[in-house]
C-alpha positions in Angstrom: 199.3 68.0 159.6 197.1 69.9 157.2 193.7 70.7 158.6 190.4 69.6 157.0 187.6 72.0 156.4 183.9 71.7 155.8 182.5 74.0 153.1 179.4 75.7 154.5 178.3 77.7 151.4 178.9 77.6 147.7 181.6 79.9 146.4 182.4 80.5 142.7 185.9 81.6 141.9 186.5 84.7 139.8 189.0 84.1 136.9 192.4 85.5 137.4 192.2 85.9 141.1 193.8 82.5 142.1 190.5 81.5 143.8 189.1 78.0 144.2 185.4 77.1 143.5 183.8 75.0 146.2 180.4 73.6 147.0 178.4 73.4 150.2 179.1 70.1 152.0 182.4 69.5 150.2 185.5 68.6 152.3 188.7 70.4 151.4 192.2 70.5 152.8 193.6 73.7 154.3 197.1 74.3 153.0 197.8 77.8 154.3 195.8 79.8 156.9 198.3 82.7 157.0 197.2 84.3 153.7 195.3 87.1 155.5 192.6 89.4 154.3 189.8 86.9 155.2 191.1 84.2 152.8 192.5 80.7 153.2 194.5 78.7 150.7 192.9 75.2 150.3 193.0 72.2 148.0 190.0 70.2 146.8 189.8 66.4 146.2 190.9 66.9 142.6 194.1 68.4 143.7 193.2 72.0 142.6 194.5 74.7 144.9 193.3 78.2 145.4 191.9 80.9 147.8 188.6 80.5 149.6 186.9 83.0 151.9 187.5 82.0 155.5 183.9 82.7 156.5 182.8 80.0 154.1 184.6 77.2 155.9 184.4 75.3 159.2 188.1 74.5 159.8 189.0 71.7 162.2 192.1 69.8 163.0 190.1 66.5 162.9 188.4 64.9 159.9 184.9 65.6 158.8 183.9 62.2 160.0 184.8 63.2 163.6 183.0 66.5 163.2 179.8 64.8 162.1 180.1 61.9 164.6 180.4 64.5 167.3 177.0 65.8 166.3 175.4 62.4 165.5 176.9 60.0 168.1 178.0 56.7 166.5 176.6 57.4 163.1 179.5 56.8 160.7 177.8 58.1 157.5 178.1 61.6 156.1 174.6 62.6 155.0 173.3 66.0 153.8 171.3 66.3 157.0 174.5 65.8 159.0 176.2 68.7 157.1 173.2 70.8 157.7 173.3 70.1 161.5 177.0 71.2 161.6 176.1 74.2 159.4 173.3 75.3 161.8 175.5 75.1 164.8 178.1 77.2 163.1 175.5 79.8 162.1 174.2 80.1 165.6 177.8 80.3 167.0 179.4 82.6 164.5 176.6 84.3 162.4 179.0 84.2 159.5 176.8 82.9 156.7 177.4 84.4 153.3 175.4 83.2 150.3 176.5 83.4 146.7 173.8 85.9 145.9 175.6 88.3 148.2 178.7 88.2 146.0 176.7 89.0 142.8 174.6 91.8 144.3 173.4 94.9 142.5 176.3 97.1 143.7 178.9 94.4 143.0 179.5 94.2 146.7 180.3 91.5 149.2 177.6 91.1 151.8 178.1 89.0 154.8 174.7 90.1 156.2 172.8 87.8 153.9 173.2 84.9 156.2 169.6 85.5 157.0 168.6 84.2 153.6 170.6 81.0 154.2 169.0 80.5 157.6 165.4 81.2 156.5 165.6 79.2 153.3 166.2 76.0 155.3 163.4 74.2 157.3 164.8 71.4 159.5 162.2 68.7 159.7 163.8 67.4 162.9 163.6 70.7 164.6 161.6 70.6 167.8 158.2 72.3 167.8 159.1 74.6 170.6 162.2 75.8 168.8 160.2 76.5 165.7 157.7 78.5 167.6 160.3 81.0 168.7 160.9 82.3 165.2 158.4 80.4 163.1 154.7 80.1 163.1 153.9 82.1 166.2 155.5 85.1 164.6 153.0 85.0 161.7 149.7 84.9 163.5 147.2 87.8 162.9 148.2 89.7 166.0 147.3 93.1 164.6 144.0 93.9 162.9 143.7 96.4 160.1 140.8 98.7 161.1 138.8 100.9 158.8 137.2 104.2 159.8 134.0 105.3 158.0 133.8 108.8 156.6 131.7 110.6 154.0 134.0 109.5 151.3 133.8 105.9 152.3 136.1 103.7 154.3 139.6 105.0 155.0 142.6 103.4 156.8 143.1 104.1 160.5 145.9 106.7 160.5 148.3 107.0 163.4 148.1 110.1 165.6 151.7 111.0 165.0 152.7 110.7 161.3 155.9 108.8 160.6 158.7 110.5 158.7 162.4 110.0 158.1 165.4 111.8 156.6 168.0 110.1 154.4 171.4 111.9 154.5 175.1 111.6 154.8 175.9 109.0 152.1 179.3 107.5 152.7 181.5 105.2 150.7 182.3 102.1 152.8 184.3 99.0 152.0 184.9 95.5 153.2 187.3 92.7 152.4 190.1 95.1 153.0 188.9 97.5 150.4 188.2 94.8 147.7 184.5 95.5 147.8 183.0 99.0 148.1 179.4 100.3 148.5 177.5 103.4 149.5 175.8 103.5 152.9 173.0 106.0 153.8 172.0 107.3 157.2 168.3 107.2 157.9 166.8 109.1 160.8 163.1 108.5 161.8 161.2 111.2 163.6 160.0 108.7 166.2 163.4 108.0 167.7 165.8 110.6 166.1 168.4 107.8 166.2 170.1 107.2 162.9 170.4 103.8 161.3 172.7 103.0 158.4 171.6 101.0 155.3 172.9 100.1 151.9 170.9 100.0 148.7 170.8 96.2 149.1 168.9 96.7 152.4 166.4 99.0 150.7 165.9 96.3 148.0 165.3 93.7 150.7 162.7 96.0 152.4 161.0 96.5 149.0 160.8 92.7 148.4 159.4 92.1 151.9 156.7 94.9 151.5 155.8 93.7 148.0 155.5 90.1 149.2 153.4 91.1 152.3 151.2 93.9 151.0 151.4 93.6 147.2 147.9 92.2 146.9 146.3 94.9 148.9 148.5 98.0 148.5 150.6 99.5 145.7 154.3 99.2 146.5 156.2 101.2 143.9 159.6 100.1 142.8 162.9 101.6 144.1 165.0 104.0 142.0 166.7 102.1 139.2 169.8 100.1 139.9 173.0 101.2 138.3 176.4 99.4 138.2 178.7 101.8 136.3 179.3 105.2 137.9 177.7 104.2 141.2 180.2 106.3 143.1 179.8 109.5 141.1 178.6 112.4 143.2 175.7 113.2 140.9 174.5 109.5 140.9 174.8 109.3 144.7 172.8 112.5 145.1 170.1 111.4 142.6 169.8 107.9 144.1 169.5 109.4 147.6 166.8 111.8 146.4 164.9 108.8 144.9 165.3 106.7 148.0 164.1 109.7 150.1 161.0 110.0 148.0 160.3 106.3 148.2 160.7 106.2 152.0 158.6 109.3 152.4 155.8 107.6 150.5 156.1 104.5 152.6 156.1 106.5 155.8 152.9 108.2 154.8 151.0 105.0 154.4 149.3 104.0 157.7 149.6 100.3 157.1 153.1 100.1 155.8 154.5 102.6 158.3 153.2 100.7 161.2 154.2 97.2 159.9 156.8 95.3 161.9 159.2 95.0 159.0 159.2 98.7 158.2 159.7 99.6 161.9 162.6 97.1 162.0 164.2 98.8 159.1 164.0 102.3 160.7 164.5 101.5 164.4 166.7 98.4 164.9 169.3 99.1 167.6 172.1 96.8 166.6 173.2 94.2 164.1 171.9 91.3 166.1 168.4 92.8 166.3 168.5 93.6 162.5 169.4 90.1 161.6 166.9 88.5 163.9 164.2 90.8 162.5 165.1 89.9 158.9 164.9 86.2 159.6 161.4 86.7 161.2 160.2 88.8 158.3 161.4 86.3 155.7 159.4 83.6 157.5 156.2 85.6 157.7 153.3 83.6 156.5 150.7 86.4 156.6 151.5 87.7 153.2 149.7 88.5 149.9 145.9 87.8 149.8 146.2 86.5 153.4 146.4 90.2 154.5 142.7 90.5 153.7 141.9 88.3 156.6 143.1 91.0 158.9 140.7 93.6 157.6 137.8 94.6 159.9 135.5 96.9 157.8 132.8 97.2 160.5 130.3 97.9 157.6 127.5 96.2 155.8 128.3 93.5 153.2 128.5 94.6 149.6 126.8 93.0 146.7 129.0 91.5 144.1 127.6 93.9 141.5 128.7 96.8 143.7 132.2 95.4 144.0 132.5 94.9 140.2 131.3 98.4 139.5 133.9 99.9 141.9 136.6 97.8 140.4 135.7 98.9 137.0 135.6 102.6 138.1 139.0 102.3 139.7 140.4 100.5 136.7 139.2 103.2 134.3 140.5 106.0 136.4 144.0 104.5 137.0 144.3 103.7 133.3 143.3 107.2 132.3 145.6 108.8 134.9 148.5 106.6 133.7 147.9 107.8 130.1 147.8 111.4 131.3 151.0 111.0 133.3 152.8 109.3 130.3 151.8 112.2 128.1 153.1 114.8 130.6 156.3 112.9 131.1 156.9 112.8 127.3 156.1 116.5 126.9 158.2 117.4 130.0 161.3 115.4 128.9 161.1 116.9 125.4 160.8 120.4 126.9 163.7 119.7 129.2 165.9 118.7 126.2 164.9 121.9 124.4 165.6 124.1 127.4 169.0 122.6 127.9 169.9 122.4 124.2 168.4 124.3 121.3 166.8 127.1 123.3 169.9 128.4 125.1 171.9 128.2 121.9 169.3 130.4 120.2 169.7 133.0 122.9 173.5 132.7 122.7 173.3 133.2 118.9 171.2 136.3 119.3 173.6 137.7 121.9 176.6 137.0 119.7 174.9 138.6 116.7 174.4 141.8 118.8 178.1 141.7 119.8 179.2 141.2 116.2 177.1 144.1 115.0 178.6 146.3 117.7 182.1 145.4 116.6 181.2 146.3 113.0 179.7 149.7 114.1 182.9 150.5 116.1 184.9 150.3 112.9 183.0 153.3 111.4 184.8 155.8 113.7 181.7 158.0 113.5 181.3 160.5 116.3 178.7 159.4 118.9 179.0 155.8 117.8 180.1 154.6 121.3 176.6 155.1 122.9 175.1 152.7 120.4 177.9 150.1 120.4 177.9 150.0 124.2 174.2 149.4 124.2 174.5 146.6 121.6 177.3 145.0 123.5 175.3 145.1 126.7 172.3 143.6 124.9 174.5 140.8 123.6 175.8 140.0 127.1 172.2 140.1 128.5 171.0 137.5 126.0 173.9 135.3 126.8 173.0 135.5 130.5 169.4 134.7 129.6 170.7 131.6 127.9 172.3 130.4 131.1 169.2 131.1 133.1 167.1 129.1 130.6 169.5 126.1 130.7 169.4 126.0 134.5 165.6 126.4 134.9 164.4 122.8 134.3 166.4 121.7 137.3 164.5 124.3 139.5 160.9 123.5 138.4 160.4 120.8 135.8 162.6 118.3 137.7 160.2 118.1 140.7 157.1 117.9 138.4 158.6 115.0 136.4 159.8 113.3 139.6 156.3 113.4 141.1 154.8 112.1 137.9 157.4 109.3 137.8 156.5 108.3 141.3 152.8 108.1 140.4 153.6 106.2 137.3 155.2 103.6 139.5 152.2 103.5 141.9 149.7 103.2 139.0 151.7 100.3 137.6 150.7 98.3 140.7 146.9 98.8 140.4 146.2 96.4 137.5 147.4 93.4 139.6 145.6 94.7 142.7 142.3 95.2 140.8 142.7 91.8 139.1 142.7 90.1 142.5 139.4 91.7 143.3 137.9 90.9 140.0 138.9 87.3 140.4 137.3 87.2 143.8 134.1 88.6 142.4 134.1 85.9 139.7 134.5 83.3 142.5 131.5 84.7 144.3 129.4 84.6 141.1 130.6 81.0 140.5 129.4 80.4 144.1 125.9 81.6 143.1 125.8 79.1 140.3 126.9 76.3 142.6 124.2 77.2 145.1 121.6 77.1 142.4 122.9 73.7 141.3 122.8 72.5 144.9 126.6 72.0 145.0 127.2 74.7 147.7 125.2 75.7 150.7 124.1 79.2 151.5 126.4 79.4 154.5 129.6 78.9 152.4 128.2 81.3 149.8 127.7 83.9 152.6 131.3 83.5 153.8 132.6 84.1 150.3 130.6 87.3 150.1 131.9 88.4 153.5 135.5 88.0 152.3 134.7 89.8 149.1 133.2 92.7 151.0 136.3 92.9 153.2 138.5 93.0 150.1 136.3 95.7 148.5 136.4 97.9 151.6 140.2 97.5 151.7 140.4 98.6 148.1 138.1 101.6 148.8 140.3 102.6 151.7 143.4 102.3 149.6 141.9 104.4 146.7 140.8 107.1 149.2 144.4 107.1 150.6 145.6 107.3 147.0 143.3 110.2 146.0 144.0 112.2 149.1 147.8 111.9 148.6 147.4 112.6 144.9 145.5 115.9 145.5 148.1 116.9 148.1 151.1 116.0 146.0 149.9 117.6 142.8 148.8 120.8 144.6 152.2 121.0 146.2 154.3 120.3 143.0 152.2 122.5 140.8 152.5 125.4 143.2 156.2 124.9 143.2 156.4 124.6 139.5 154.4 127.8 138.8 156.2 129.7 141.5 159.5 128.9 139.9 158.1 129.7 136.5 157.0 133.1 137.7 160.5 133.7 139.2 162.1 132.6 136.0 160.2 134.9 133.7 160.7 137.8 136.2 164.4 137.2 136.0 164.4 137.2 132.2 162.2 140.3 132.1 164.4 142.1 134.6 167.4 141.5 132.5 165.7 142.8 129.3 164.2 145.7 131.3 167.7 146.6 132.5 169.1 146.8 129.0 166.1 148.8 127.9 166.6 151.4 130.6 170.3 151.4 129.8 169.6 152.3 126.2 167.0 154.9 127.1 169.5 156.7 129.5 172.1 156.9 126.7 171.9 160.2 124.8 172.0 159.0 121.2 173.9 161.2 118.7 171.5 163.3 116.7 172.2 164.9 113.4 
């Protein structure tokens, strides 16, 4: 007899692939389990037949009624909660959940690792409190405080004694579904363990979403390198994406709060697939996110007046806006100069070189005695200018590239500050509203004092973050400007050396004299 199967997850068929669309909780009939490649042929209640991923189904020789009644005793009804009960047991037994979002991912890949999303998105109201505590609320408590040190520049984050760093390397093209779906996997090695872990771009995207959700109200979390669908397996694209991911990870490693967070450490140091998936589920259920992070701040400093908070917010807002304008200008000028260096400028040098060569050819036709010394010099000059054209075209990749990349990074960071500062301005407005309520007798002084304490914690956190931002900004721009100028000096030395060589060549030649 044909077996029955319970559909665990939605699946949308792709046209022309002989696939069958199914919905979670639906019951279908298995007609052929020997298809292979992770697929099963099945028929739905409408009589339509097609292929369905094997991992999407709970196949049994008995009917769905018996499967459900096994879980629910004598209950003869098929309810949504019954299906969820079966689904949860299958998830715990097989860890094979695959959501539809995994099929339509940014790389066009199949991802069976996104069972975590299916698990975390469901909250069983009948779940015992003890079970929930294992991966639920107890995992979200403020177990770690964010401390602030006090220095001459104001509060700063408490930095770890050993800075975290990581190296991304060895990108490899991997596949699943017997080669039907392909993706690029990167090897990340942290300096704390020196044990590499492998991640796809989708995993970086998941990490970004978690960090943004958790720290987005208190810290700037810049976006990842742009996604790309076409050409994602080209060598140049893989290299550029890896370079962008390395820069992003380095920036996250340098932040004392992000680098020591549980979710970031999970990303870098998980030992196996089981630990990775369990950590993902825990991170996705984290309740201490967004503005709740301010409750963990311990400034150990005097309370601030609301006017001081507003003044600092306004100062930071003006600076970040001005810096953003300056970066945009530099990026526009830099990109325009790059285009000129790789387009019109090399062509000008090539035309000059070709003109010298053409003139040399004309002079040769004169047959005049002593002509060879001049024509050789003109030919050498033409070749020199053509070489200079190549040097000019290659130069932006050696110096301007790093300058533009650094500015692009900071453009992404600065884009986060308006929302962060807006949170602080809104909190300051709330405190001022509290003053009006106290005056009107609608709020007591104790509540007003609590509001001001929270505002002070927020303000100290913002100061610490701005101090972190400024110290990194000074370091990064010092480094990139030194590199840029060093490469510019080398570039002009190379160009001058070539011109000087042809000059000495002509001086050594004994020109024909009348």
